[in-house]
Backbone as CSV, one residue per row, in Angstrom:
resi,resn,N_x,N_y,N_z,CA_x,CA_y,CA_z,C_x,C_y,C_z
1,MET,98.325,62.778,86.787,99.313,63.223,86.495,101.105,63.611,86.560
2,THR,100.475,61.697,87.820,101.455,61.375,87.849,102.553,61.270,87.196
3,GLY,102.284,60.431,85.640,102.680,59.921,84.760,103.867,61.220,84.199
4,LEU,103.167,62.347,84.284,103.399,63.293,83.288,104.594,64.029,83.894
5,LEU,104.368,64.362,84.997,105.719,64.574,86.238,107.233,63.548,85.906
6,ASP,106.808,62.499,86.507,107.616,61.785,86.200,108.648,61.885,84.627
7,LYS,107.752,62.142,83.856,108.469,62.405,82.496,109.629,63.474,82.450
8,LEU,108.618,64.651,83.212,109.372,66.193,82.993,110.417,65.915,84.143
9,SER,110.459,65.147,85.290,111.440,65.091,85.938,112.883,64.202,85.509
10,ALA,112.146,63.415,84.528,113.626,62.757,83.386,114.724,63.755,82.956
11,LEU,113.775,64.448,82.683,114.432,65.571,81.782,115.728,65.857,81.976
12,PRO,116.899,66.188,81.303,118.321,66.921,81.022,118.585,67.829,82.109
13,GLN,117.346,68.704,81.767,117.835,70.326,82.121,117.059,70.129,83.569
14,LEU,116.048,69.357,83.550,115.583,69.382,84.943,116.138,68.926,86.201
15,GLN,117.166,67.606,85.713,118.246,66.808,86.599,119.004,67.663,86.590
16,GLU,119.437,68.774,86.039,120.554,69.900,86.207,120.160,70.159,87.210
17,LEU,119.108,71.014,87.100,118.928,71.892,88.183,118.469,70.947,89.837
18,LEU,118.067,70.200,89.680,117.880,69.517,90.383,118.819,69.300,91.769
19,ALA,120.107,69.104,90.770,121.453,68.580,91.533,121.850,69.791,91.884
20,ALA,121.416,70.587,91.074,122.412,72.400,92.334,121.418,72.753,93.187
21,LEU,119.984,72.293,92.968,119.691,72.929,94.448,119.796,71.789,95.320
22,HIS,120.184,70.479,95.608,120.293,69.778,96.190,121.843,69.439,97.055
23,SER,122.546,70.437,96.155,124.035,69.971,96.174,124.533,71.505,97.042
24,SER,123.619,72.933,96.969,123.951,74.213,97.201,123.700,74.158,98.967
25,ALA,124.452,74.668,99.827,124.490,74.758,101.106,123.647,76.329,101.297
26,VAL,123.282,76.790,100.468,122.534,78.023,100.829,121.626,78.358,99.964
27,THR,122.300,79.177,98.822,120.593,79.146,97.524,121.669,79.183,96.575
28,CYS,120.411,78.450,95.355,120.548,78.416,94.293,119.635,78.891,93.223
29,CYS,120.494,79.903,92.342,119.725,80.960,91.564,120.291,80.520,89.798
30,ALA,118.981,79.984,89.251,119.125,79.845,87.973,117.792,80.117,87.049
31,ALA,118.331,80.719,85.965,117.488,80.683,84.935,117.454,79.665,83.841
32,VAL,116.241,79.654,83.420,115.670,78.732,82.293,114.769,79.191,81.221
33,THR,115.019,78.646,80.204,114.476,80.242,78.915,114.205,79.092,78.045
34,GLY,112.570,79.363,77.234,112.338,79.142,76.320,111.224,78.356,76.398
35,LEU,110.858,78.166,77.228,108.901,77.979,78.288,108.219,79.088,77.535
36,ALA,107.469,78.170,77.493,105.893,78.896,76.941,104.956,78.819,78.201
37,PRO,104.154,79.434,78.407,103.542,79.398,79.697,103.126,78.150,80.636
38,VAL,102.326,77.148,79.757,101.889,76.331,80.081,103.344,75.652,80.657
39,HIS,104.524,75.367,80.266,105.380,75.073,80.854,106.183,75.118,81.719
40,ARG,105.816,76.565,81.850,106.641,77.080,83.023,105.403,76.513,84.240
41,ALA,104.713,76.319,84.134,103.711,75.535,85.374,104.149,74.297,85.754
42,MET,104.573,73.498,84.462,104.907,72.241,84.151,106.055,71.927,85.099
43,PHE,107.042,73.084,84.776,108.266,72.947,85.417,108.403,72.997,86.690
44,SER,107.321,74.056,87.162,107.757,74.641,88.866,107.025,73.312,89.394
45,ALA,106.011,72.742,89.053,105.598,71.788,89.429,106.356,70.584,89.832
46,ALA,107.082,70.000,89.045,108.224,69.019,88.728,109.018,69.216,90.223
47,LEU,109.490,70.751,90.002,110.626,70.864,90.979,110.040,70.319,92.065
48,ALA,108.735,71.314,92.404,108.071,70.806,93.788,107.858,69.354,94.050
49,ALA,107.539,68.816,93.281,107.427,67.171,93.545,108.500,66.721,93.657
50,GLU,109.861,67.255,93.253,110.916,66.091,93.385,111.953,66.585,94.408
51,THR,111.412,67.914,94.918,112.389,68.765,96.155,111.426,68.378,97.546
52,LYS,110.493,68.058,97.066,108.906,68.238,98.771,108.981,69.289,99.100
53,ARG,109.556,70.316,98.289,109.545,71.956,98.987,108.064,72.699,99.100
54,PRO,107.964,73.473,100.004,106.659,74.194,99.129,107.157,75.505,98.296
55,LEU,106.549,75.505,97.252,105.857,76.712,96.041,105.855,78.103,96.239
56,LEU,106.586,78.920,96.011,105.996,79.968,95.426,106.088,80.151,94.811
57,LEU,105.208,80.732,93.275,105.324,81.035,92.061,104.937,82.767,91.661
58,LEU,105.818,83.479,91.688,105.342,84.853,91.250,105.060,84.841,90.144
59,CYS,104.398,85.443,89.402,103.815,86.266,87.882,103.795,87.685,87.848
60,ALA,103.771,88.180,86.771,103.479,89.333,86.234,102.140,90.180,86.291
61,ASP,101.067,89.459,86.469,100.375,90.315,86.774,99.190,89.033,87.209
62,GLU,98.177,89.603,87.526,96.598,88.641,88.016,95.958,88.391,87.011
63,LYS,96.385,88.010,85.996,95.350,87.548,85.051,96.691,85.982,84.877
64,ASP,97.816,86.191,84.914,98.804,85.157,84.267,98.966,84.150,86.172
65,VAL,98.253,84.829,87.367,98.066,84.310,88.581,96.995,83.533,87.882
66,GLN,96.237,83.774,88.292,95.005,82.572,87.979,95.066,81.213,86.518
67,ARG,96.099,82.233,85.281,95.873,80.668,84.594,97.079,80.166,85.259
68,GLN,98.957,79.904,86.056,99.455,79.386,86.288,99.041,78.539,87.582
69,ALA,97.651,79.324,88.293,97.576,78.573,89.474,96.153,77.336,89.049
70,ALA,95.907,77.713,87.507,95.128,76.472,87.537,95.557,75.179,86.990
71,ASP,96.791,75.761,86.004,97.790,74.615,86.209,98.167,73.835,87.022
72,ILE,98.671,74.455,87.797,99.612,73.804,89.363,98.113,72.754,89.637
73,ARG,96.861,73.338,90.340,95.906,72.737,90.128,95.746,71.347,89.902
74,VAL,95.819,71.159,88.557,95.620,69.524,87.938,96.993,69.180,88.005
75,LEU,98.272,70.022,87.784,99.272,68.934,87.690,100.167,68.257,88.918
76,LEU,99.875,69.064,90.127,99.716,68.267,91.636,98.823,67.846,92.167
77,GLY,97.420,68.330,92.264,96.010,67.817,92.666,96.212,68.541,94.025
78,VAL,96.668,69.804,94.404,96.128,70.943,95.269,95.456,72.170,95.017
79,GLU,95.050,72.242,96.084,94.606,73.733,95.774,95.410,75.064,96.315
80,PRO,96.428,76.107,95.079,97.478,76.610,95.305,96.478,77.970,96.105
81,VAL,97.082,78.325,97.241,96.823,79.611,97.446,97.319,80.791,96.483
82,CYS,96.355,81.545,96.244,96.035,82.766,95.493,96.468,84.111,96.396
83,LEU,97.228,84.637,96.307,97.426,86.107,97.209,97.511,87.306,96.487
84,PRO,96.062,87.501,96.255,95.874,89.129,95.393,96.564,90.270,95.968
85,GLU,96.412,91.363,95.222,97.237,92.809,95.419,95.906,93.265,96.156
86,ARG,95.786,94.663,97.026,95.058,95.100,96.924,95.438,96.656,97.171
87,GLU,94.392,97.386,96.992,94.775,98.760,96.642,94.260,99.890,98.165
88,LEU,95.659,100.320,98.671,95.284,100.729,99.749,94.416,102.343,99.774
89,GLN,93.731,102.480,100.505,92.906,103.526,100.803,93.341,104.443,101.868
90,LEU,94.081,105.399,101.275,94.901,106.726,102.116,93.875,107.976,101.849
91,ARG,92.580,108.018,101.520,91.572,108.639,101.282,90.412,108.571,102.290
92,PRO,89.682,109.682,102.964,88.371,108.938,103.295,87.250,109.116,102.113
93,ALA,86.816,107.241,102.130,86.140,107.302,100.832,85.476,106.180,101.324
94,ALA,84.469,105.845,100.383,83.930,104.724,100.438,84.444,103.662,99.287
95,TYR,84.438,102.486,99.150,84.797,101.414,98.414,84.837,100.028,98.782
96,SER,84.742,99.410,97.751,84.734,97.731,98.042,86.392,97.258,99.022
97,ARG,85.780,96.537,99.620,87.253,95.770,100.375,87.116,94.381,100.155
98,GLN,86.754,93.940,98.736,86.628,92.147,98.487,88.381,91.987,98.297
99,TRP,89.085,92.879,97.753,90.778,91.966,97.359,91.236,92.181,99.240
100,GLU,90.965,93.128,99.699,91.254,92.550,101.298,91.264,91.936,102.136
101,TYR,89.739,91.425,101.784,89.390,90.132,102.265,89.567,89.110,101.914
102,ARG,89.959,88.599,100.615,90.436,87.628,99.754,92.127,87.703,100.262
103,ARG,92.357,88.827,100.499,94.163,88.809,100.795,94.519,88.407,102.254
104,LEU,93.450,88.773,103.525,93.173,88.204,104.901,93.040,86.767,105.004
105,TRP,91.926,86.037,103.896,91.640,84.711,103.823,93.383,83.812,103.259
106,ALA,93.838,84.027,102.144,94.864,83.785,101.333,96.401,83.864,102.767
107,LEU,96.187,84.975,103.681,97.247,85.124,104.979,97.202,83.958,106.090
108,TYR,95.686,83.897,106.034,95.189,83.085,106.870,95.860,81.820,106.838
109,ARG,95.374,81.512,105.462,95.737,80.138,105.025,97.572,79.703,105.517
110,LEU,98.099,80.718,104.676,99.583,81.112,104.538,100.247,80.529,106.341
111,ALA,99.415,81.324,106.962,99.718,81.228,108.377,99.447,79.662,109.404
112,GLN,98.207,79.338,108.879,97.712,78.184,109.476,98.049,76.691,108.467
113,GLU,97.861,76.851,107.433,97.889,75.584,106.991,99.351,75.072,106.326
114,LYS,100.381,76.064,105.945,101.516,75.725,105.474,101.212,75.330,104.289
115,PRO,100.511,76.175,102.994,100.586,75.465,102.171,101.205,74.621,101.252
116,ARG,101.308,73.576,99.809,102.230,73.160,99.388,102.712,74.278,98.166
117,VAL,101.640,75.185,97.579,101.832,76.109,96.564,101.500,77.241,96.937
118,ILE,102.229,78.749,96.676,101.168,79.960,96.759,101.789,80.200,95.184
119,VAL,100.701,81.284,95.038,100.634,81.982,93.534,100.064,83.377,93.479
120,ALA,101.471,84.272,93.419,101.329,85.393,93.748,102.081,86.604,92.566
121,THR,101.329,87.704,92.422,102.656,88.884,91.870,103.308,88.732,93.044
122,ALA,104.801,89.217,92.337,105.709,90.281,93.078,105.152,91.285,94.273
123,ALA,104.340,91.966,93.379,103.690,93.204,94.114,102.713,92.950,95.346
124,ALA,101.708,91.567,95.189,101.103,91.186,96.421,102.057,90.695,97.321
125,MET,102.929,90.198,97.058,103.547,89.307,98.120,104.446,90.867,98.606
126,ALA,104.904,91.738,98.252,105.871,93.255,98.431,105.126,93.708,99.368
127,GLN,103.528,93.946,99.059,102.729,94.751,100.109,103.163,94.602,101.234
128,LEU,103.344,95.948,102.147,103.218,96.053,103.502,101.690,95.100,104.357
129,CYS,101.703,94.486,104.906,100.301,93.900,105.157,100.190,93.369,106.653
130,LEU,99.086,92.966,107.323,98.999,92.860,108.487,99.868,91.631,109.202
131,PRO,100.974,91.779,109.981,102.163,90.865,110.611,101.398,89.235,110.970
132,ALA,101.899,88.405,110.847,101.331,87.179,111.492,101.100,86.718,112.544
133,ALA,101.715,87.405,113.812,101.386,87.464,115.021,100.199,88.250,115.438
134,VAL,99.819,89.256,114.885,98.486,89.807,114.596,97.068,89.091,114.250
135,LEU,97.632,88.290,113.032,96.580,87.692,112.496,96.290,86.951,113.492
136,GLN,97.572,85.459,114.090,97.085,84.727,114.967,96.281,85.246,116.411
137,LYS,96.397,86.301,116.400,96.207,87.030,118.079,94.541,87.294,117.847
138,THR,94.014,87.770,116.500,92.690,88.332,116.506,91.523,87.644,115.681
139,ALA,92.545,85.885,115.150,91.287,85.452,114.560,91.010,84.103,115.911
140,PHE,89.691,83.860,115.699,89.863,82.657,116.641,88.090,81.451,116.002
141,THR,88.345,81.046,116.766,87.751,79.559,116.319,86.218,79.546,117.370
142,LEU,85.013,79.126,116.733,83.995,79.210,117.689,83.228,77.580,117.588
143,GLU,83.247,77.159,118.414,82.729,75.402,118.612,81.380,75.331,119.462
144,VAL,80.728,74.716,118.795,79.139,74.103,119.236,79.406,73.331,120.736
145,GLY,78.725,73.733,121.515,79.071,73.087,122.910,80.324,73.698,123.565
146,GLN,80.806,74.714,123.498,81.415,75.419,124.128,80.915,76.435,124.915
147,ARG,81.862,77.029,126.033,80.667,78.597,127.299,81.551,79.501,126.382
148,TYR,81.019,80.431,126.213,81.407,82.150,125.653,81.467,83.324,126.223
149,ASP,81.670,84.104,126.680,81.337,85.210,127.216,81.014,86.290,126.008
150,VAL,79.360,86.371,125.991,78.973,87.048,124.473,79.508,88.722,124.020
151,THR,79.573,88.981,125.515,79.746,90.544,125.605,81.234,90.608,125.353
152,ALA,82.191,89.687,125.682,84.415,89.759,125.599,83.866,89.188,124.101
153,LEU,83.023,88.661,123.153,83.100,87.623,122.120,82.968,88.993,121.146
154,THR,81.832,90.030,121.558,81.344,91.398,120.560,82.769,92.433,120.583
155,ALA,83.139,92.326,122.058,84.627,93.059,122.452,85.283,93.050,121.277
156,GLN,85.379,91.491,121.247,86.760,90.757,120.159,86.742,91.337,118.955
157,LEU,85.126,91.054,118.562,84.760,91.557,116.706,85.449,93.145,116.538
158,THR,84.886,93.490,117.574,85.038,95.192,117.323,86.936,95.336,117.270
159,ALA,87.589,94.807,118.097,88.663,94.712,118.111,89.238,94.572,116.804
160,ALA,88.721,93.126,116.300,89.423,92.960,115.221,89.122,93.497,113.645
161,GLY,88.535,94.424,114.390,88.212,95.589,112.487,86.344,95.632,112.038
162,TYR,85.565,93.990,113.034,84.381,94.141,112.858,83.343,95.557,113.045
163,VAL,82.150,95.796,112.320,81.300,96.798,112.663,79.853,96.254,112.948
164,ARG,79.367,97.012,114.000,78.399,96.066,114.775,77.274,96.809,113.873
165,ALA,75.787,95.920,113.413,74.696,96.217,112.450,73.914,96.013,112.879
166,GLN,72.398,96.563,112.664,71.040,95.427,112.835,71.137,94.190,112.529
167,GLN,71.654,94.152,111.172,71.190,92.924,110.516,72.685,93.233,109.244
168,VAL,73.294,91.774,109.788,74.378,91.767,108.729,74.090,91.312,107.113
169,GLU,74.292,92.021,106.341,74.556,92.151,105.157,76.042,91.980,104.261
170,GLY,76.837,91.788,104.696,78.315,91.783,103.899,79.177,91.623,105.306
171,ALA,80.211,90.803,104.725,81.084,90.613,105.029,82.141,91.962,105.826
172,GLY,82.352,91.652,107.727,82.840,92.618,108.190,82.331,93.109,109.512
173,GLN,80.996,92.522,109.044,79.945,93.014,110.220,79.262,91.781,111.334
174,PHE,78.720,92.255,112.269,78.382,91.522,113.170,76.998,91.903,113.501
175,ALA,76.038,91.072,114.533,75.111,91.675,114.751,74.209,91.170,115.610
176,LEU,74.114,91.529,116.931,73.290,90.527,118.218,71.777,90.975,118.532
177,ARG,71.511,89.503,118.449,69.964,89.910,118.856,69.703,88.982,119.861
178,GLY,70.103,89.356,120.959,69.376,88.364,122.703,70.717,87.463,122.054
179,GLY,70.311,86.200,122.390,71.441,85.168,122.413,72.001,84.631,120.807
180,ILE,71.322,85.401,120.029,71.437,84.872,118.607,73.007,86.138,118.241
181,LEU,74.103,85.549,117.976,75.191,86.410,117.294,75.087,85.825,115.559
182,ASP,75.245,86.869,114.922,75.449,86.832,113.281,77.191,87.091,113.038
183,ILE,77.909,86.632,112.457,78.959,86.823,112.270,79.344,87.053,110.744
184,PHE,79.670,88.001,109.777,80.347,87.553,108.519,81.651,87.894,108.376
185,SER,82.327,86.744,108.469,83.843,86.425,108.294,84.122,86.701,106.793
186,PRO,84.963,87.492,106.499,86.026,87.342,105.188,86.314,85.783,104.990
187,GLY,86.457,85.638,103.996,86.466,83.995,103.179,85.771,83.571,102.833
188,PRO,84.377,82.578,103.849,83.366,81.786,103.724,81.958,83.414,102.501
189,GLU,81.350,82.274,102.182,80.410,83.223,101.085,79.152,83.198,101.897
190,ARG,78.944,82.907,102.982,77.466,82.951,103.687,78.351,83.554,104.885
191,PRO,77.374,83.963,106.017,77.434,84.392,107.156,76.994,83.211,107.973
192,VAL,77.638,83.257,109.387,77.380,82.239,110.380,76.458,83.024,111.756
193,ARG,75.441,81.909,111.827,74.741,82.394,112.983,74.600,81.234,114.278
194,CYS,75.194,81.835,115.111,75.793,81.561,116.503,74.189,81.725,117.661
195,GLU,73.496,80.687,118.154,72.818,80.297,118.829,73.282,80.029,120.522
196,PHE,73.135,80.904,121.406,73.746,80.547,122.720,72.260,80.019,123.000
197,PHE,72.599,78.980,124.474,71.436,78.666,125.856,72.709,79.841,126.923
198,ASP,72.405,80.753,127.504,73.097,81.456,128.558,74.559,81.789,127.977
199,ASP,75.511,80.688,128.160,76.758,80.966,127.415,77.151,80.022,126.773
200,GLU,76.563,78.765,126.634,76.664,77.984,126.135,76.328,78.141,124.295
201,LEU,77.823,77.819,123.373,77.057,77.455,121.952,76.498,76.239,121.950
202,ASP,74.972,77.041,121.619,74.178,75.725,121.225,74.458,75.328,119.730
203,SER,74.150,76.087,119.131,74.218,75.667,117.751,74.499,76.662,116.666
204,MET,75.168,76.006,115.425,75.847,77.170,114.854,75.665,76.770,113.169
205,GLY,75.303,77.242,112.111,75.238,77.744,111.056,75.180,78.501,110.445
206,ASP,75.496,78.182,108.690,75.487,79.366,107.995,74.444,79.738,107.524
207,PHE,73.979,80.838,107.191,72.692,81.186,106.422,72.357,82.566,105.364
208,ASP,71.177,82.600,105.202,71.425,83.287,103.562,70.764,84.505,104.285
209,VAL,71.894,85.631,103.400,72.019,87.156,103.305,70.103,87.338,103.188
210,THR,69.796,86.836,102.251,68.500,87.480,101.723,67.057,87.112,102.659
211,THR,67.185,85.862,103.265,66.196,85.292,102.741,65.936,85.124,104.834
212,GLN,67.345,85.389,105.833,67.742,85.089,106.588,67.721,83.609,106.945
213,ARG,67.240,82.487,106.500,67.340,81.145,106.980,68.594,80.394,106.552
214,ARG,68.728,79.946,108.128,69.994,78.952,108.068,69.638,78.132,106.531
215,VAL,70.977,77.720,106.074,71.160,76.855,105.116,71.853,75.697,105.243
216,GLU,72.724,75.653,106.211,73.729,74.531,106.371,73.856,74.694,107.932
217,ASN,74.492,73.559,109.044,74.461,73.520,109.683,76.231,73.303,109.855
218,ARG,76.907,74.321,111.220,78.121,74.000,111.612,78.956,73.299,112.912
219,GLN,79.825,72.606,113.036,80.399,72.133,114.481,80.931,73.478,114.935
220,ARG,82.071,73.772,113.983,83.070,74.478,114.244,83.526,75.907,112.977
221,PHE,83.679,77.254,113.480,83.934,77.789,112.735,84.994,78.846,112.909
222,THR,86.076,79.337,112.091,86.986,79.992,112.809,86.656,81.724,112.054
223,VAL,86.976,82.823,113.199,86.757,83.956,112.098,88.095,84.461,112.273
224,LEU,88.047,85.378,111.012,89.167,86.244,110.655,88.853,87.713,110.778
225,PRO,90.505,88.113,111.509,89.734,89.789,111.287,89.013,90.262,109.983
226,ALA,88.587,91.555,110.188,87.800,92.193,109.160,88.727,93.347,108.339
227,GLY,89.450,93.039,108.731,90.795,94.583,107.756,92.320,94.020,108.385
228,GLU,93.158,94.785,107.732,94.350,94.146,107.620,95.356,95.513,108.711
229,VAL,95.059,96.773,108.838,94.995,97.996,109.413,94.213,97.444,110.887
230,LEU,94.799,97.270,111.662,93.473,96.795,113.287,94.567,97.614,114.364
231,PRO,93.715,98.787,115.099,94.899,99.723,115.842,94.258,99.352,117.095
232,PHE,93.378,98.835,117.356,92.453,98.305,118.333,93.114,96.454,118.881
233,TYR,93.543,96.243,118.333,93.699,94.511,118.426,94.359,94.298,119.673
234,ASP,94.889,95.296,120.202,95.855,94.795,121.586,95.623,96.251,122.681
235,GLU,95.133,96.157,123.616,94.699,97.160,124.746,95.701,98.682,124.190
236,ASN,96.934,98.127,124.114,98.033,99.910,123.831,98.164,99.776,122.608
237,ALA,97.669,99.182,121.370,98.239,99.358,120.477,97.718,100.931,119.753
238,ALA,96.622,101.051,120.338,95.988,102.643,119.429,96.466,103.923,120.133
239,GLU,97.126,103.352,121.410,97.656,104.677,122.171,99.347,104.719,121.548
240,SER,100.106,103.746,121.122,101.376,103.392,120.876,101.203,103.751,118.959
241,ALA,100.288,103.779,118.509,100.054,104.293,117.207,99.724,106.038,116.882
242,ALA,98.973,106.067,118.272,98.598,107.830,118.526,100.021,108.557,118.711
243,LYS,101.394,108.195,119.401,101.973,108.709,119.923,103.007,108.437,118.641
244,ARG,103.110,107.780,117.949,103.831,107.912,116.323,103.500,108.794,115.964
245,ILE,102.038,109.135,115.664,101.723,109.734,114.674,101.635,111.643,115.203
246,ASP,101.449,111.218,116.281,101.963,112.751,117.121,103.208,113.213,116.450
247,ALA,104.173,112.091,116.905,106.011,113.034,116.073,106.133,113.268,115.091
248,ALA,104.974,112.010,114.328,105.249,112.815,112.542,104.957,114.378,112.346
249,ALA,103.463,114.608,113.641,103.368,115.861,113.018,103.857,116.947,113.935
250,LYS,104.946,116.644,115.129,105.757,117.774,116.046,106.955,118.020,114.446
251,ARG,107.289,116.609,114.113,107.943,116.959,113.114,108.064,117.740,112.071
252,LEU,106.780,118.171,111.683,106.331,118.901,110.455,106.160,120.665,111.350
253,ALA,106.039,120.531,112.616,105.727,122.227,113.081,106.697,123.309,111.982
254,LYS,108.201,122.917,111.593,108.788,124.256,111.148,108.400,124.713,109.320
255,LYS,108.321,123.093,109.169,108.107,122.979,107.700,106.849,123.920,107.155
256,GLU,107.060,124.829,105.572,106.495,125.753,105.792,104.928,124.890,105.118
257,ASN,103.553,125.085,104.959,102.368,124.691,104.277,102.320,123.431,104.918
258,ALA,102.587,122.832,105.709,102.120,121.777,106.283,101.389,121.988,107.441
259,ALA,100.927,123.121,107.637,99.642,123.451,108.913,98.251,122.505,108.434
260,ALA,98.143,122.145,107.553,96.786,120.992,107.154,97.230,120.018,107.352
261,LEU,98.309,119.528,107.574,98.481,118.135,107.390,98.476,117.726,108.690
262,ARG,99.709,118.850,109.797,99.841,118.219,110.954,98.498,118.736,111.658
263,GLN,97.075,119.610,111.440,96.504,119.336,111.950,95.489,118.022,111.694
264,ARG,95.439,117.591,110.464,94.682,116.367,110.656,95.746,115.023,110.880
265,LEU,96.805,115.438,111.257,97.620,113.955,111.925,97.105,114.111,113.699
266,GLU,97.383,115.333,113.865,96.868,115.481,115.370,95.281,115.272,115.458
267,GLU,94.505,115.588,114.410,92.893,114.914,114.863,93.140,113.596,114.836
268,ASP,93.878,113.035,113.888,93.559,111.198,113.790,94.443,110.861,114.634
269,ALA,95.323,111.155,115.724,96.028,110.579,116.797,94.927,110.606,117.819
270,GLN,93.905,111.827,117.458,93.099,111.925,118.931,92.042,111.200,118.919
271,SER,91.478,110.520,117.445,90.769,109.673,116.997,90.778,108.478,117.920
272,LEU,92.001,108.007,117.171,92.360,106.547,117.990,92.755,106.701,119.245
273,ARG,92.653,107.838,120.028,92.268,107.708,121.687,91.305,107.809,122.275
274,GLN,90.383,108.026,121.195,88.879,108.144,121.603,88.295,106.688,120.854
275,GLY,89.055,105.690,120.252,88.971,104.370,120.127,87.929,104.354,118.556
276,VAL,88.812,105.326,117.885,88.016,105.271,116.774,88.805,105.229,115.375
277,THR,88.797,104.502,114.288,89.242,104.428,113.438,89.305,105.349,112.228
278,PRO,90.316,106.424,112.157,90.214,107.515,111.357,90.009,106.878,109.737
279,PRO,89.080,107.564,108.762,89.127,107.278,107.531,90.272,107.265,106.971
280,GLY,90.004,106.399,106.058,91.316,105.923,104.991,92.675,105.859,106.026
281,GLY,92.082,104.931,107.034,93.142,104.539,108.363,94.569,103.445,107.286
282,ASP,94.351,103.208,106.111,95.569,102.325,105.248,97.231,103.275,105.528
283,ARG,96.699,104.813,105.592,98.161,105.593,105.778,98.464,105.254,107.012
284,TYR,97.829,104.931,107.776,98.703,104.792,109.356,99.068,102.916,109.953
285,LEU,99.192,102.458,108.739,99.270,101.170,108.834,100.819,101.319,109.534
286,ALA,101.923,101.622,109.422,102.916,101.500,109.583,103.181,102.390,110.986
287,ALA,102.033,103.187,111.623,101.963,103.854,112.789,101.197,102.427,114.265
288,VAL,100.964,101.493,112.990,100.008,100.806,113.806,101.211,99.515,114.134
289,TYR,101.100,99.276,113.161,102.910,97.968,113.260,103.747,98.479,112.391
290,PRO,105.115,98.830,113.298,106.299,99.789,113.198,107.120,98.927,113.069
291,ASP,107.237,97.417,113.258,107.790,96.324,112.578,107.114,96.043,111.585
292,ALA,107.754,96.134,109.780,107.284,95.997,108.728,107.162,94.707,108.793
293,ALA,105.719,94.126,107.800,105.828,93.244,107.606,105.710,92.266,106.005
294,THR,105.900,91.887,105.646,105.151,91.628,103.860,104.510,89.819,104.173
295,ALA,104.041,89.367,103.520,103.650,88.147,103.110,104.815,87.349,102.978
296,PHE,105.954,87.729,102.346,107.442,87.283,102.229,107.930,86.208,103.827
297,ASP,107.163,87.132,105.101,107.230,86.963,106.105,106.219,85.608,106.533
298,TYR,105.496,85.500,105.787,104.576,84.128,106.008,105.050,83.318,105.462
299,LEU,106.419,82.807,104.842,106.554,81.697,103.826,107.524,80.747,104.700
300,PRO,107.263,79.857,104.650,108.588,78.451,104.986,109.956,78.854,104.721
301,GLU,110.742,78.597,105.521,112.448,79.222,105.376,112.871,78.002,104.097
302,ASP,112.351,76.964,103.607,112.981,75.840,102.481,111.957,76.180,101.234
303,CYS,111.294,77.164,101.512,110.157,77.587,99.859,111.237,77.666,99.059
304,LEU,110.791,77.159,97.719,111.041,77.164,96.505,110.434,78.336,95.723
305,VAL,111.423,79.180,95.464,110.725,80.587,94.674,110.957,80.101,93.139
306,CYS,110.278,80.016,92.196,109.770,80.552,91.040,109.354,81.144,90.328
307,VAL,110.181,82.031,88.813,109.111,83.212,88.692,109.393,82.788,87.448
308,SER,107.574,83.489,86.715,107.478,83.656,85.741,107.212,84.486,84.479
309,GLU,108.250,84.774,84.048,108.677,85.942,82.888,109.151,86.507,83.685
310,ALA,110.732,86.124,84.297,111.215,87.026,85.315,111.703,88.734,84.519
311,GLY,111.519,89.082,83.180,111.971,90.405,82.714,110.404,90.923,83.270
312,ARG,109.267,90.578,82.767,107.997,91.370,83.414,107.436,91.169,84.676
313,VAL,107.892,90.343,85.753,108.029,90.656,87.021,109.130,91.622,88.026
314,GLN,110.028,91.577,86.968,110.950,92.685,87.658,110.790,93.801,86.973
């Protein structure tokens, strides 16, 4: 597709926009009209190729995200990071966390790989999320031949939002049987089995959940956190969050019809002090992370932002 991008870069309109980008000391805002969906991808790809800058392409909905990402993939020959939106769970209920796991994998790629192209909706970018520093703190890599304290590893997994199970069946779970540690991290399609000889990681590989048989060996494996709200990521985080929740409960003391809400806050603060994450814990995201973070905080400073269908995105 290099020839096509070269032709696009020669267009007077794109040359004019590039000149404005290169001459601007701070920012350059411009509107380009009359483009069909595929032309928006072409125009964005050409700008990214000419400027050598990372590209964020904002779309109006998830369908447009997938379409634009597919076009960018062909035009630039790179795999874009597609950051999905996720539905916050504010009430105790059973729900699928697949979208949250996809977000975690995308955020990790943003933090670690500094990808060339990111495609997302404005809502996905603006949602409060796991701060990059916490993601870096709770993600870790296992490597065959290295020595690990298995007990410390299980504590690290619990702090990263994992649930211990008899047998791993889905993402966010781990199981320990003797010297065998199974971990199902968000991102990969299959869990990984770690076999220890004393404290040395002797072998590691992906295995099938149904048959429990290993299907592929690994030398290294990166374990991501199993949730965006991690009240135990740090030894003081839960207590700090509980104090903020207590403060919110005290502010309700003189308000009418707030007794039930105040009781709920006090009970959830106590749960945190006892090492238990309250159900529907997304409602305490701001208590766990008082410094608000969004996916925009993960972007490099020189990121080029293109908006597909600005009216719909707005």
